[in-house]
Residue, then its C-alpha position, 0 to 999 in steps of 0.5 A: m519514529s513518529e507514533i503515527e508509524k507506530q500505529y501503522a505497524r500496529a495495525f498492518q502487524t497483525p494478521s488482519g493487517r497483514a492480510v489487507l494490505k496482501h490484497l490491497r498491494q494485489i490489486t494495486i501494485e501487482r495489477t497489470l493495466g492492458p495497452n489499451a488503458t486510458d491516460a485517466e486509467l494510467r493515474w488512477a491506477e499509479a495513485n492507488r499504487s502510491f498510497v499503498r506504497q505510503i502504508e507499507m513505508m508507513v509500517a515498515r518505518g514504525t517496525n524498524g524505527 
């Protein structure tokens, strides 16, 4: 486990950090786009989802080793 993973875990395991991560998940991963979404909108959404998944992965590594 790297030091940065530990830092992510510390930052996002607090009540405020969990609330922020929950909000990020709601507005990215749990968000759906309609059938009229453009290619650019789909790419933007996927980039945001990937970013939130990266944060979650770092938290998990920092928590579980």
